N, C-alpha and C positions, 0 to 999 in steps of 0.2 A: 344499484340493486343491493339493498342492505340485507336481504334474506340470505341466510346461509343454507337453506334447505330446499332450494329449487330442484326439481327432478325432471325437467324437460330433457329430452334426449336428442333434440335437433342441434344444428350447428349455430355458432355464435359469430355474428358479424358486427364490427365496430368501425363504421366508415368515417365519422366526423365527431368532433366534440370530445367530451370526457365521460367515461363510464366508470363509476365507483362501485367496487365490490367489497363485501365484508369477508368473503371466504372463497378460496380456490381449493380444489381437491383433485385427486387422480380420476382417471376414467371410471365411470360407473358409480362414483360416489357423489352424493348431493353437494351442491355448492351454489354460490351466487349465480354461476353460469350453467346451471343444470347438472345433469348426470348422464352425459352421452356415453355410449358403450363401445364406440369404434373410434379409431384414430382419426378417421376422416371427419366424423361429426364432432369429435372433441377438439379439432384444430380451431383455434381462435384467429379469425382473419382480422387484421388490424390495419386500417387505412391511415389517413392523415388525422390521427386521433390519439387519445390517451386512455390507457387502461390503468386505473388508479386503485391500488389496494389500500383499504382503510380499516382492516380488521384489527381487533384487539388481541387476537391470538395468532400464533404462527400457522401459516398455511404453506403446504407443499403440493405442487401439481406436476404431473407428467404430461399434461396437455401441451401441444405445440402452439407457439405463437408464430403466425405466418404474416409477414409484413407485405401489404399490398402497395404501400407507399411509405414515406418516411413517418415512422410511428414512435410513440412514447410509452414506456413502462414506468409507472410512478409508484414507489413504495412510500406511502405516507401513513401507514397504520402504526399503532403502538406495538403490534406484533410484526414479525418478519414474514417475508414472502419468498418462496424458492421455486424456480422453474427448473425441472430436471431434464427437460428436453431442449435441444438446441433451438434457438430462434432461427426461422427460415425466411426466405424472401430475397431472391437473387438481386444483388446490386442495391438494395434498399438501405436507408440510413436508420439507425436506432438511437434514441436518446433515453438515458436512464435518469429519472427524476425522483424528487421526493425528499422528505426529512427523516425517513425511517431506514430500515435495513432490507435489502433485497439481494437475491443471488440468482445468477444464471449458471447452474452447475455444469451444464454441457456446452456452454459458450454461445457464440454468435455465428451461425452458419450461413451468412448472407453472401459470401463469395465476392467475386470481382466487383470493385467499386464501392462497396458498402463502407460506411463510416460509423464510429461509435462516439457518442458524446455523453459525458457524465456531468449532470447539473444538479442543483439542490444541495442542501446541507447534509443529507444522509450518506449512508455507505452502501455501495453496491459491490458485490464480489462476482468475478467472472472466472469460472473454471473451465475444464474441458479444453478442446482444441478449436479455436475460432478460425474462420476462413476468410473474413472480410479483408480487403486489401487497401481500403482508404485509411485516412488518419484517425487517430484516437485523441480526443480532447477531454482533459479533465478540467472542467471549468470551476466546479465548486464541490465541496464535500470530499469524500474519499473514494477512490476506485482501488479495490483490492484485486490484483490479478494473481490467481492461484493456478491457472491453467496456462495456455499459450495464446498470445495474440501476435505471434511473431510475423504473421503475414501482413499485419498492418504496416503502413509505410513509415510511421513515426508516432510517438506519443508526446503530446504537449501538456504540461501541467501549469495551470495559471496560478499566479500568486494567491495564496490563501487556500489552495486546494492541495490534496495529498495523493500520491501514488504509492501503494504498498503492495505486499503480497510475496508469494514464494514461487511465482511462475516465470514465464519468459515473455519479454516485451521487445519491441524494436528500439531504435534510437530514442533517447529521452531528452527533451528540450524544454525551454521556457523557464518561468520564475517561481514555480511552486516547490513543494516539499517532496523529496523522494525518501521514503522510509521503508527500506527493504524488510521483508519477512512478515510473519504473523506472531511477532514477539517471542523469540527472534526467528529469523529465517534467511533464505537466500533468494534474491531477485536477480534474474539473469537478463542482461541487455546486450546489444551489440556495442553501442557507443553512448557517451554522454556529451551533450552540447550545453555547457553551463553559461553560455554567453550572456543570457538575459538575467542571470542571477539565481540559478537553481540552488535550492537549499537541500541539505542532507541531514538525516538523523539515523544514528546507529545505536542499537542496544547490544552491549557486550556483557554477558552475564557470568563469564568465567575467564580466568587467565588461560593462556595457551591458544591453540588453533581452533577454529570452528569445526563442526562435524560436517564436512563438505558433502558427504553422501546423503545427508538428510535435510533437504531444503526447507522442510516445514518445522524442524526442530534442530537447528544448527548450533545452538548454544550462543553463538555470536552472530549478529547480523552481517550479511555480505551483499554487496552489489557487485556481481560478477560481470565483467565486460569482455566479450568474446572477440572483439575486433583486435587481432594481433598486431595491426599496424598503427592505428590511431584511436586508442580507446577514448581519449578525451579530445574533442574537436578543438577546444582551446583550453588553456590552463585555468584553474580556478583562481579567483582573486578575492579581495575584501568584500565584494558584493555577494559572495557565496558563503552563507553561514552553515556551519557544520556542528550539530549537537551530538555529543558522544555521551551516552548514558551507561554508566558503569553499575551494573546491577548486583553489587556486592555490599556486604555490611561494613567491611573495613578494607583499607588499602595499606600496602607496605611498599616502601621504596624498593624498586626493582621489579615490581609486578609488571608482567608483560602480557598485553592483550593483543590478539591477532584477529582481524576482521575488517570491517569497513569496505574499502574497495579491493577487489581482486581483479587483476588484468591477466588475460591469457598471453599477453606479450611478455616474453622472457627477459625483460629489462626493467631497470629502476624507473618508477614514475613519480618520484618525490617532487620533481619540478612541476608536475601537473597539479599538485594539491597543496603545496607548501604556502601558497599565497592566500588560502582561504581563511575565514574567521572562525576559529575553533572555540567552542565552549564545552566545558566538561561538568558532568553531573554525577553524583554518587548516591546510591540507594540509602546507605546508612541504616537507620532504624525504620525507614519507610515513612517518616513523618515530616519530610521536607515540604516545601511550598511550591516546587516546580513540577507540575504534573505533566506526564507524558505517557500515552497509551494506558491510562488508568492506574499509573503508579506515581507516587510522590517521591521526588528526589531533592537532595541538597545540591548547591553548587560545590565544586571542589574547594573553593576558598572558604565557604561556610563551615566545612568540616575540618579542614586542615590548614587554614590560614593562607595569607596572600603569597607565601613562599612556595606553596605546593605547585607542581607543574607536571605536564605530560609532554614528553618528546615524541614527535611523530617522524617515522621513517618508513621505508618500504624494504621488504626482504624477500628473497627467493623462497617459494613455497610450492612443493609438489602437492597437488590436490586432485582427488578423484571425485568428480561430481556425479558419478554413476556411469560414465562412458569411458573410463580409463584415465590414466594419469595425465595431468596437465602441468607443464612446467612454467608456472607463472610467478607473479609477484603479488604480495598482500601488504596491507598497511599494518604497521607495528606501533602500538601505543605503549610507551615506557614511562611508568609512573615514578614520581619523586615526591615524597611527603615527609613531614617531620613527625613528631610525637603526636599521637591521637589526643585531642584536647580532653581535659576533664569536663564533666557536665557544666560546672560553673563557668569555665572558660568558653565552652561552646555557646552558652547563652550570650556572652559578650560578643562573640564573633557573629552570631546571628543578628544582634542589634546593629552592629557595625555594618553588616552586609546590606542592611536596608537602604543605606545611602550610597551604595555603589551602583553605578550604571552598568547594566548587563546587556550585552547584545542579545536580543530575543526577536529577531526579525521573522515575520511571516510564520509564526507558530512553531519555530524550531524548538522552543523551550516547552512546547505542549500547551494544552488549553486547560 
């Protein structure tokens, strides 16, 4: 239904197949699915079918999507689509598809037994407080959790896919990329199970500690792990790539960045992370060739030579995430660099770096 100006006021049912729409709007406003004036008539009943948004402009709707069976929402337009009412349908499964950008700002309210699957190359954002209790699977693209999916039993991230956001999630497992925050931010989980090769990416934009009380603008990325007993199911090893992106113009020996992992357990967790494969990137003048989250970085060696290094440790840190002080531990990155190269020397370093093999597994170095 490509028309953006339909004005029928009756209910919309999508039982099978795929229905493409060019616009969605709030109750009473014309859209590809009419202009119903009541919540009941405005509810979109979705069976074993797909509602696909193909609009060229951004659309926002407060109409409820009610699942009659396992259904799909597909964001494949060049414009984004946002649903501001929670998806309903007790126990039903929802798949988020498409190559574009979509958002469920009030979450997934399907309750006991429901699952959530993210597929397709696009990005879907889930806000609000979801109530489904089944698993969450990030198979492709990016799932940004800015609300809570804490009732989900676990979240698995497949290799090549990304979990991001500043919300709350259950245990994280599998081989994909975990990239906390919204450049930057704090993602909260119970535990991490890196057994299958989970990768991590952290943006640290200033020395010192993160702003723990502001999860959407924390200065430095944090993956907070609230299980005080076993935050890491197993220790990280060389199959776990960790990209650390230092968003500063210059570095000085002795610069200390705090962020990365934070555990509510009041003891050192360096043994859990020291075996990982760390790679470091620096913003510099912003003209590097290693892209991440829309920003171009240099490798640490490209700017400061092969002798530059970062020592990783964990230190005690009292943090208030909004609910009172937590006596936990946080990762500390201690920088050691030489003299900043002159422009001519930098050019030589950049040429030399072209022949150096760099660990860039599963998109940790960005796209």
